N, C-alpha and C positions, 0 to 999 in steps of 0.2 A: 549421483556426485554430490559435492557438497552443497547443500541449499542455502539460500540466503533469504530470510524473511524481512518484512518491514520493520524498522528499527523502533517504532513507536508503540508497537502493540502490546508490549508487556513493561513499559516503564514504571508502572506502579505495582508490579508482581513481586512477590518474594517466593523463590522456587528453592526446594532442599533436594539435593541429589545425594542419595544414600549409596555409596560405593564408589571407589576411585579407579576402577579398572577402564579399560578402553570405551565402554559404553558410557560410564559416568563422566569421563573426561570430555568425550566428543560431545555429549548433551550440554554438559556445563559450559564448554567452550562455544558452542553454536548459541546458547541462550545469552551468553555474556556479550559475545561480539556482535550478533546479529540482531538482537532483539532489545537489549538494554535492561533486561530483567536483573533483579538482584538475586544472586545465586550463591548458595553456600553449599559446600561439598563436605560429606562426612565419610571418613575412611577409618575402618576398625584397625588397620595395619599401620606400621610406622612409616610407611612408603606409599607412593602412588603406582598405579600401573596394573595391578592385578597379575596377569600373566606376562606383562611386559616387565620381566624381573631380571634386572641386571645385578651381578655380584662380581666380586673381585677375586681372582685365583692367581696368587704369586705375582700381583701387580698388573694383571691382565684383566681388563673387564670383559665379561662374557654374558650373554643372555641365556637364560635357561628355560624360558617360556616361550614367548613369541619370538620367532627368530628370521623368518623370511617372508616374502610377499613378492607378488609380481603384478605388473602394470595391467595385465589383462583381466584378472580375477580379483583385484583389490582396487578398484577404481575410486571409491570414496576415500579411502585411507591414503591412496596416492596422491589425490587431490588436496587433502587436508595436510599432509606432510609437506606438499609444496608450498601451500599457504603460509605454514608454520616456518617454513625455511629448513626442514629437516634434510640433511645430506644422506645419500645413500651409495651404496656400492654393489657391484655384481657379487652374487652368491652362486653356490653350487647346489643343486637339488637331485644329486644322483641317489638311486635307491638300491639297496641289496636285501636279499632274503637268505637266511641260514636256518636250515632246519636239522635238527638232531646233531648239533656239533658240526654241521657242514657234511655229515656223511650221507644224508639222504638227497639233499641238493643244497647249493650254495652258489648263488649268481649276483651279479650286479649290473646296473645299466650302463657302467663305465666302459663301453666299447666291448669288443668281442673277447678280450683277455679276462675281463669281469664277468661277462655272460657265462663264459665257460670256465670259471675259476676252478671248480671241481672238474678236473680234465675227463673224469668218468662220463661227464654229461654230453660230451662229444659222440658218445656211442649209446646213448641212453633213449630208447623209444618213448618212455613217459615224459622225458624232458622235452623232446620235439612236439609231443601232443600238447603239452602246456604252451609252447610257442605258437603252435598252429591255432589254437583256441584263442590266445592272445590277439592274434591279428584278427580273426573272426569276431571276436567280441568288440574290438575297437571299430570295425566296420558296421556292425549291426546293432549294438547296444542302443544307440541314440533313437532307434526306432520306437522304443517304449515311450519316449517322451512325447511323440506324435499322437498317441492314443487320446481319446477324449476322456474326461474325468469319470464319465459313468461306464467306461469299459473296464469290465473286471480284470482284464489282463494287466491293467496299470497299477492294480492294488496288490500284487503278489509280493511275498517275501524274497529275500535274496536266494534263499535256499530253493524256494519253488522256482524262481526264474532259471537258475542255474540247471536244475534238473529237467524242466520242461524244454529248454533250449539245447539240451545234449551236450552240456559243456563237461569236460572231462573232470575227474577228481583230482588230477594233477594241476588243472588251471586253477581250481579252488584253493588246493593246498600249498601250491608254490606261489600263489599271487594274491588272490582276491582276499582270503581270510587272514593271512598274516599282515598284509598292508593295511587293510581297514581296521583290524583289531588294534594294531599299533597307533594308527592314525587318530583314532577316537579313544584310545586307551579302554578297549571294551574287550570282552571275551569272546571266543569263537561262537558260543551261543547267541550272544547279542547280535553279531554280524550276520548270522543265519536267519535272526528274526527281523532284521532291518529291512524296511520297504526297498524293494529293488529300484523304483523310480527314483527315489531320493538319492540312494547310493550312485546310480548311473548318472543322474543329473550332475551331481558333485564331480564324478570322475571326468565326464565329458567337458564340464566347465573349465576344470583344472588341468585338461589334457594329460591325465595321469594314467591313461591307458596305454600310453606309447613308451616304449622302452627308450626310444631315442628321440631327438628333435624335439625336447620339451621347451616350453617358454623360459626366457631368461629370468631368473630369480633375484631378488634384491634383498639386501640386509641393511639395516639402519648403520651407518658409519658413526662410530662411537657408542654404539648399542642403543637400546630403546630408551634409556634414561634421558637420552637427548630430547625426545619428543615429549616425555612426561614432564621433565623439567620446564620446557618451554611452555607448556600448557599451565603449569603451576604459576609461572611468573606472569602469564597473561590474565589469569583469574585473579592474582593478587594473593599474597601468602595470608592475608586476614581472612580470605574467603575459603581457604582449604584447611580443614581440621583433621590432622592425623591423629592416630591412636584414640579415635572417638567413635566407638561402636554405638549405633542407634539401638536402644533396648526396646522402646515402643513408640507408637505413634497415637496421639490423643486428638479425636475430633472434638472441636469446640462448637458451641452454638451458633457462632457466625460462619459456619462451614469451612474454617480454617483448621490447620493442624499444628499441634505442639509436639515437637521432636524431644524425646527424653533419653537420657544416657545414664549409666550407673558410675558413680565415683566412689571410690573407697577412701574412707576418712583417715584410716591409719595403717597406710600402706598395704601390702598384698594380703594381710590377714585381718584386716579391719572390716567393719560392716559396711555394705554399700548403700549409698544414698541416691535417690533419684534427682538428677539435675536437668533443668530445662535447656534445650539448645536453641530454642527460639520458635516462633510462630510463622507458619508458612501458608501460602495460598495453595501451591501445588507441591506434590511430593513424588521424586522420581526414584523408584526403587532399581538402582542399577547394579545391585548386588545379585547373587545367585537366588534363585526362586525359593529353595529351602529357607535361606536366611530372611528373605521377605516374608515368608509364612510364619516363621517363629516371632518376628516382630509384631506382625498384624494379629497374631494369635493372643499376644499379651494385651492388646488394646481393650480398654474397658469402657469405651465410649460409645459401643454399638449396643443397641437394644437386645436383650436376650429373649424377647417374645418371638417364638418361631414363626408366628404369623405376619411378623413385621418384614415389609419388603426389604428394608435395609439390612436386617438380620440375614434374610435368605441370601441376598447378594454377597454379604460377607462370608457367609458359610461356602457358597460357590467358589468364591475367589480363593479361600483357603484350601478348599479341595483341590482346585486346579494346580495351584502353586505346589502343593504337596506331590501332584503326579508328575511334576518336571523333575526328573531324578538326577542326582549328581553322585558321582563316586570319587572318594579320595584316591590319589596316586602318589606313590612314594618316588620322589625324585632324587637321584644321587648325581653330584657333580664329582667326577673322579678322573683318574688316568690309568684305570685297570684295563688292559687290553683283553682280558679274559671275557669281558662282556661285549666283545666285537666278534665279527665273523672269524672263523679259524684261519682263513688264508688272507694275507693282507691285501692281495690284489683283488680281493672280493669287498674290501672296506669301501664304504661310500658315505655320503653326507649322512642319510639316515638308513639304519640298518635294522631289519625286522628279523628276531631271533626267536626260534621256536624249539622246544625240546619236547621230548616224548612225555605224554601226560602232563605237561605243563603249559600255561598260557603264553601267549606271544608277548615279548616286550620289545621296546625300541631303544636303540642307543644312537644318539646324535654325535656325529665327529664335528666338534665346534671349530677345530682348526680350519676345516674345509668349508664349513657353512659360513663362518663369520671372518674368515682371511685373518687369522690370529697371527700376531708376529711374535711366535714363541716357538722353540723347538720341541716343547713338551707337548704330548697329545693330552687334549682335555675333551672328555666325553660327559654327555648327560644320558643317564639311562632311567626309564620309566618302568617301575614295577619288575626290575630284574629278578631272574631265577634265585639269584644269591646277591648278597650285598657285596660290593667291591672290597678289596683289600683295605683295611683300615688305614695302613701308611699310605695308600693312593686315593683316599677319600678326602675330598675338599669340602663338601656340604651335603646335608640331606634335608630337603624340604618337603612339604605336603601341598600338593595342587590338586584342586577338585576340578573334574571335567564333566560336562553333561553327557548322559547316556541317552542315545537316540533310539529308543524303542517306539513301538506303535502307541503305548499310553502316553509318552511325552509328547509325541507329535499331535495326538488328539487334544491334548490338554493345551498345548501353546495355541493351537487353531481356536479353541473356544475362548481362551484368555482375550484374544483379540476384541471380542465384544464388550469386554469389561475395561479396555484401556480408556483411561482418563475419567472413568465414572467417579464423582464426588472427588475429582482432583488426584487421583491416584494413578501413577504411570509405571510401567515395568518395561525394562529392556536389558538386553544383553546378548552376548554371543549364541546363547542357547535358542534364539529366535530363528537361527539359520543353520549352519554346519558346525558351530562351535569355534570358528576361527576369528581372528582379530577383525577382518573385514566385516564378519556378521555383527559384532560388538559395535563397531564404528558405525555402520550403516544404521543400526537399530537406535543408537544414541542420537544421530541426526533425524531419525524419523520421529521419535518421540518429542524432541525439542521443536521440530517444525509443527507437530501437531499440538503442542501446547500453545504455540504462538497462535494457531489458527483458532483455538478454542476461546482465546480471549479477544478476538477481533471484534471490533463493533459492527452492527448490522450493515453500515456502508462499506467497511472493509471487507466483509464477508461476500457482500453483493458485488464488490469490484473484482475479488478474487474469482468468483463464479463466472462472471461475464468475461473478464480478460483472460482467463487461464482455462479453468475447468470445462466451460462450455466449448471454446474453440478446440480445445484437445479432443473432447468427445466427438464433435461433429467432424473434424478432420481425420480422426482415426478411422471413422467408418468410410468416409471418402477415400482414404489412403488404401483401405483394404480392397474396396471396390476396384480402384484403379490397378492394384497390384495383381488381383485375380484376373485382370483382363490383359495386363502387360507381360506377366510372368506364366506362360503356359508350358514352356518347356524348362527342363532342369529344375532344381527345387531352391527356393529361397526361404529361409527359415527366420523369423524374428523372435528373439528371446527377451522376455523382459524381466524387470527386477524381481517380481514375484515368482520366477521360475517358470512361468507359463511360456508356450511356444506356439506360434501361428505359422503355418507352412503355405507356399503357394508354388505351384507348378506340379507336373506329372513325374518328375524324376528322370525324363529321358534326357540323353546326353546333350548339352547345351554349354557353349563357352569353351573354356580350355581344357576341362576334365569332367568326370562324372560325379565329383564330390559335392555335396550340399554347400550352398553358400550361406553362411549364417551372420546376421545382424544382430548384435548385443545392443539393445535399446536401453540407455540409461535415462534419458529425459524424454518423456511424452511429448514435448515440444517439437520434437523430430517430425511428427505427424503434420503440425501446423506449417512448418517450413516447407515440407514435402508437397502438401496440397495447396498451398499459395504460391509457391515459387517453382515447383517442378525441379529440373535438374539443378538449377542455381540453388534452390532451397536445400537440396540434398547436401551440396557443397558446403553451404554455410552451416548446415546442422552438423556435418562432420567436423568442421572447424571449431565449432563451439563445444565439441565433446558430447553431444546428445547421443552418439552411437559410435561403435567400431565394427569392423568386420573381424570375426572372431579368429581367424587364421593369421597368427603373427609369429614370425620366426626370428628369433633373437632381436626383437624390437623391430623387425621390418614387416611392414603391413602388406605382405603379398596378397592376403586375402581381398584387399581393395581391386587390384587388378582382376581377380576371378569375379567379384560383383560386377565390375563394369562389362566384363566379356559375357556374363550371363545376360545382362541387361541389352547390349547390343545384338546378342544371338537372338533373343526374343524379338527385338525391334525389327530386325531384318527378316526374320522369319515370318512375322505378321505382315511386313509389307509385301513379301513375295506371295504369300496367300492371298492377299487383296489386290495383287496386281492385275490390272485389266489392260491388255494391249492397246495403245494408243492407235487412232486413225492417222494415216499420213497427214503430215501437216498441222496436226493439232497441237503439237508441242507439249511442254509441261504445264500442269496445274500449280500455279504458284500459291504458297500459303502467305499468311502474315503473321504478325506477333501473336494474335488472339488464337490462331489454331495451330501454333508450333509447340504448345506446351504438352497437353494431354487431353483426355476426355472430360477433365474436370474443370467446370466452368471457373473455380476459384483460382486453379492453376493458370487457366487461360488469361484471367485478369491480372494476377501477379506478375506474369510473364510479359504482358503488355505494358504495366508500369515500369518493369525493369528495362525494357526496350525503350520507353520514352526517356527515362532517366539516362540511359546509355547514349542516346542520340543528342540529347540536350548538354551533356556534360563532356562526352569525348571529343576530343579536337586533334586531328592529325595534320593540321596546317602547318605552314612554314612560321606562323607567328608565335610560336611558342608551345603549342599543343604537343607536337612530337617530342620536344625536349622534356616536357613534364611526363609524358608517357614512358620514354626510355629511362628517364630518372628513377621513376616508381619501381622498376625492375633490376635493371643492370648496376644501379649504384646502391644496392643493399649492402654489399661488402664483398671485396675482392677474396677475403679470407673464407667467406661463406662458400663462393663457387669453387674455391681450390679444395674444399672437403669432398666433392664427388667428381670433378673433372679429371681427366687424364694429367698426369703430372708433367708431362712433356711438352704438349701442344696447347694445353688449356682450351681446346675447341669446344664451344658450347652449341654443337650441332651434331647431327647423325654421324657416326663412324661407320665405316665400311669394313666388315669383317671378312675373314677368309671363310666362305660359306659354300657349302655344297647341298645339294638336294639329299634329304634323309632316304636311306635304302628302303625299298618296297618291303612291306606294305605301309610304312610309316610315310606321313607327308611333311611338307614344309622344309625349311633349311635347317642345317646343323652348323653352328658358328663355332669357329676354332681361333684361338689366339687371345691375346689380352687387348684391352681397351686402348692401350697406348699403341699397339701395333696397328689396330684398326683406324685410329685416328691419322696416323702417318699415311695409311692407304688412302683414306679419303682425300687428304691434301694433294697426294700425288695424282689421284683422280681428277680433281678439279683442274689442277694445272695442266695435265694431260688433255682434258676436253677443251681447254683454252688453246692448246697447241702453242704454248709460250715458247718463245725463242730467246736465247740469251741477250741480256741487255736491254731488253723492251721495257717500256713505261706501262705501270700498271697502276690502276685505280682500284683500292679495295674499299667498297662502301659497307660500312657497318664491320670494322675490322676486328671486334671483340678484344681479345687480349693478345692481338697480333700474331696468332699462331700461322695464319695462312700467308700474310705479308713477310713474316720472317723467313719461311719456307721458300717463297718466290725469290726473295732477295739472295738467299744463300745457294740455293740450288741452281738458279739461272743468272745470278747477278742483275736481277732486274732492279729498276729505279721505281721504288713503290711509294705511292702516296695513299694514306688511309685516312678515311673520314669517319667521325662518329659523333654522337650526341652524349656520350657517357664520359663524364670527367674521371671517374674511378678506373674505368678501363683504360683511357688514354695513359694515366699515369703508370699503371701496371705494365701496359705495353711499352712504353717508353723505357722503363727500367729493364725490361727483357732484350730490347734491341741494344741498349748499352752493353749489357752483359755479353751479348753475342759479338760486339765491336763492329756492328754494320750501320752505325749512325749516318754515314754517308749515303746509304742506299734507302733509307726509309724516313719519311716524314709524316707524322701524324697530326691531325687537326681536329678540333672539336667545332664542327660547323654542319648545318643542315645540307643534304645533298643538292636540294635545289639552289641554295645559295651558291654553293660551290660550282655547280655546272653552269650557272648563269654568268659567272666571271668570264669576260671576253679572254683573259689570258690563258683560260683553260680549254678554249674551244679547239676540238681536234687533237688535243695533247696526248691521248693515251692510246696505246696499242690494245691493251686489254682491260676490260672492267670485270672485276669479280664482286659477286655479292652472294654471301653465304648466309642464309636463312635471315635476311634483313628485310625482304619484301614483305613479310607478314606485318611488320610495324608501318608499312605505307598506308594501309587502309584501302578499301576498294575504291573509294571516289577520288583517289590520287594515283591509281596505277597508270593512267595515260600520262600524267605528269611525270612519273618515274621514268618511263620509257623516253619521253621527250628529253628529260634531262640527260639520260645516258648517251642518248645520240649526240647530243652537243658536244661531249668531250672524247667521243670515240674519233680516231681517225678514219680515213676512207675504208681501209680493210680491217677495221677494228672488230674484235669479238666480245661479246658479252656472256659470261658463264654465271648462271644463277642457280643456287640450290634453294628450293622453296618448298614448305609444307603446304599441301594443297588439299582442298575439300572435292570430293566427287560432284561432278556436275549435277546429278539427280537431286542432291541435298543443297546445292549452292544457294539458290534463290531463297529457300526456307531459312538457310544459314544467315544470309544477309538481313533477313527481317526479324532476327531474334538475338538474344544475348546468351552467353554461356559463361562457365567457371573461368576459362581462359581469358577471353577478351574483356572480362569485367574486373577479375581479382589479380590474376597472374600477370597477363601482358595487356594493361589497360588500352584500349583502342584498337587492339590488333586484329587482323582479318587473314585468314588462310585462304587464298584465292583459289578458284578453279583453274585447271589448265586452260579451259576455253577463255576464261577471264583475262589470263595472262596474254594469251595469243592475240585476243581482240584489242588489248590496251596496247600491244606493240604495233598492231595494224593502225590503230587511231592515232597514236602519239608519235609514231617514228617509221622509219622504213625497214626496221629490223624483221627479219624472218626466223622463225623456229627452225632450227637445223638438226637438232638431236635431243633425244630425252632418255634418261636413266631413271628408273624407279628403285629406290634403296629404303622403302618404307619398313620392310621386315628387319633391316638392320638397325633401323631407328628403334623398333621395339627392344632389341637386344641392348642397345645403348642406354635406353632409359632404364631398362632393369638393372643394369650395371651401376649407373648413377644412383638409383634407389638404395642398392646394397650399400655402396660407399657411403652415402649420405648417412644412413641410419647407423652405420658403424662409427660415425664421427659424432654421434648425438651429443655426448658430453661436451665436445669442444664448441658445437653450435650453439649450445646454451651458454657457454663462457663468453661467446660473441655478443649476448645480450638478446637472443631470439627465444621467445616463449613458446609455450604448448600450442597456441593458436598457430603461430606460424609453422612449427614443426607439422602439425596436422595438415595445413594448407600446402605445404611443399610437399608432403607424402601423396596428397589426393591429386595434386598436379602431376607428379611424375607417373603414378598409376594410371590417371585418367588418359595421358598421352599414349602410354605404354599400350594399354588396351585398344585404343584406336588404331595404332599401327600394327599391332599384332593380328588384329582382325581384318585388316587391310581396308578399313573404312575411312582411314585418312592415308594420305600418300606423302612420300618425301621425293622430290623429284630433281635431278640435275638437268637444267636446260641450258642449251647453247643457242644463241641468237647472233645473227651477222647480217649485214646488208646483202642483197641478192648480187651474185658475182663476186663474192669476197675471194680475193686470191690467196689470202693468208690461211684460208680454212680448207684443210682436206677433208673430204667427205668421211664421216664416221659411220662404219658400217658394222661395227661390232662393240660389245660391252665387256670386254675381257675382265677388266678390274673389278667389275661390279657383280655379274652373274655367272661367269664362266670359269669358276676356279677349278683346280685340279680335282678330279673325282676321288672318293674313297678308294683306298686300297683294300685288298681282300681282308687283310688283318684289321684295318679299321672298321670293315664292316662288321666282322665277328664281334670286335669290342663294343661297337654301337649297339647291335642287337642283343648282347648279353646286358648291358646296363639298361636297356628298355624293359628287361623281363622282371 
């Protein structure tokens, strides 16, 4: 991610940036904003951006170089854009391949119509071999990344890999070769020689092995000139020098550098004169390595003595720069459809086209990629087989791209040892895969390294003690812990340098057999994990230190898979270690020191968190509860509207039309919408309360009024609702007014203890309803809650409570620890065990438990639907003022809870309490509305089995 350095480290330094592409701009911005260095940027062209190239076609701005990105694979750039205030919009990254004018094969990833654009492919065995190998490659290719560096199987070429693993010629011809040749503007021969591990690493990271379900790609709204103009204004126009090619760099006696350019005295045909551009302490070559080679080769300040160490280093540097090869590519901006696939329904955002005995070229369909508001098709073609029609050609430019052969890869690896030597630095997209993110990341890397090189001894020591050393120690501790904690399934950690560390044996664990991959961006992740255990994992995710790599259209479904993997291993390890207790021995209770993990640091961190929690969390009547409720429920009514159902606005588990899955499958199959399920839940609660028309009802914690309104409208009940949320009361009263039932419902902001202690309320209510409010009460106040309820219940009154509960086996440990929910999401909350509730009812009242329904699996489905709706409304959530940290925290919360209910290690219970001998309550002996839904019909079973295949 974007790194921030100490602002005082470079205040006296002058830094020259040679090149105004993405690497130069990111390095210059970082040094200027975060270090205070005096930065001057020199660009040979008349514009900034390099491949961020915006041009105008008939009044429409289009990008012809850098066009798209996504949040998963471009984290540094996305964070930088957000810091700059760059706006974005959704793009489309569909792919098509057309060989031999569409006669051999022509397909696109845009649905089945595109996949079989050439209808002959429907009956083509070679095409089905390609599809079969595509699926196999997607499942197996990542295994090469798990091999150790000294394993020779990791260092084969693409051609060797495909041959050794038995992939068909069709798979190579119809997909791998044309796509990769087009992506890197390389020849077929270059793709064949490309290291397989590098290729597969790129494809896996970008999810480009999938025909469908690719990540949501973005494009800069207003084109890439938006961000280059912003950076130029931040640097200051006096610090940016366009049309200023650096001719050479002279090293002076004081170890500084003078940059020199050539200026022509009498126009284009006059003689050139060397002109000094200034003297600098550091020089960053953010240009292409061949350009840096030419500049340094002209230097006359280095000794020509072959035995001189400085001369030897200089020659090695020149040799390495020369080996990082670039190739010029002809780029046409045009409107000629002859350079697109033959069949229009095969057209995609980027189209790989290959002819017999001709190289692959790619044509980008800008209308689709960049959401152009024009009826005219605008294309960009790289190295096409023939030039577009002159009348349809808008512009022709030359752009250079790095060539990723083995020589280039070896040279750039060796160049790392020379970075910063004598104040010379090199960065660019060539350091990675050649994309904008690679250039952006490398610019930040060099800028950060420059700042570190100029640190004082004290600053360097401070950096080592406060960051480097803790990271190194905690990394090893975390690896040790993960090795013990993840023995089933597979957890993969992927780092910025492309390395991968895996844990687990790959046996099924969690919700499926797929690997769970954590992409670690900031190694401080290990410090948070090792010092705070599960709460540290949450805080690290909120800070953006890592993501789980499985993201679908912005929805981090992979987090749920991560939690299920951890839960599955936790419970499996507990089962293996289980020793039957002797009768009467009871549970062995833990404390905050033993709740974290086997790591002493984690135990200490958890203990500190627990102490902080006990000292600061207050669920008392004297204001603590009000503060805790306000921290969550008063965030914004509009926020909750983004994901709750639109009809009831119930912020609690729904009850779906659910039936057991047909054998051999297990679990439940849920049917119907969230709205239908919430109405079913409201009916179930009122049914369990056995409400009669005209009765008086107290709704404790009425939320946005859904249950109160339903009771009043369906049964004509006189409802009183109490809450501590001002925001909820305002919206609930508005909804009551819209329904025209103000005479039946009264809402009040008051603590339940205060309300129930009023003499006027004694025995006033026939029914008390409490839907997922008990979690806010706190363990120490459960007895008080039941005492308060009994004060207001009439003699034959009934209490119906919906409660999220913790299993008895873990409850004592839970009380002696803190977690993400009761610390960050619902401050001070406690999900009691069923035993704790029954015991509190016994100690604080004469109420007896009469009936229980478990709807935990329904809650998992509810949370999954909330998560999908919330992420679909991300742009609106941002407009409400919620930032990235909040978005990550909310997604963590929704997936964290979903995994708990899905694994049935958390429960959601509907509980019915009444006094012994209650005449108003008929014994409940069935749970029709919850678990006894109509079974599948034969036709539905056939459909379900077909969908599972």
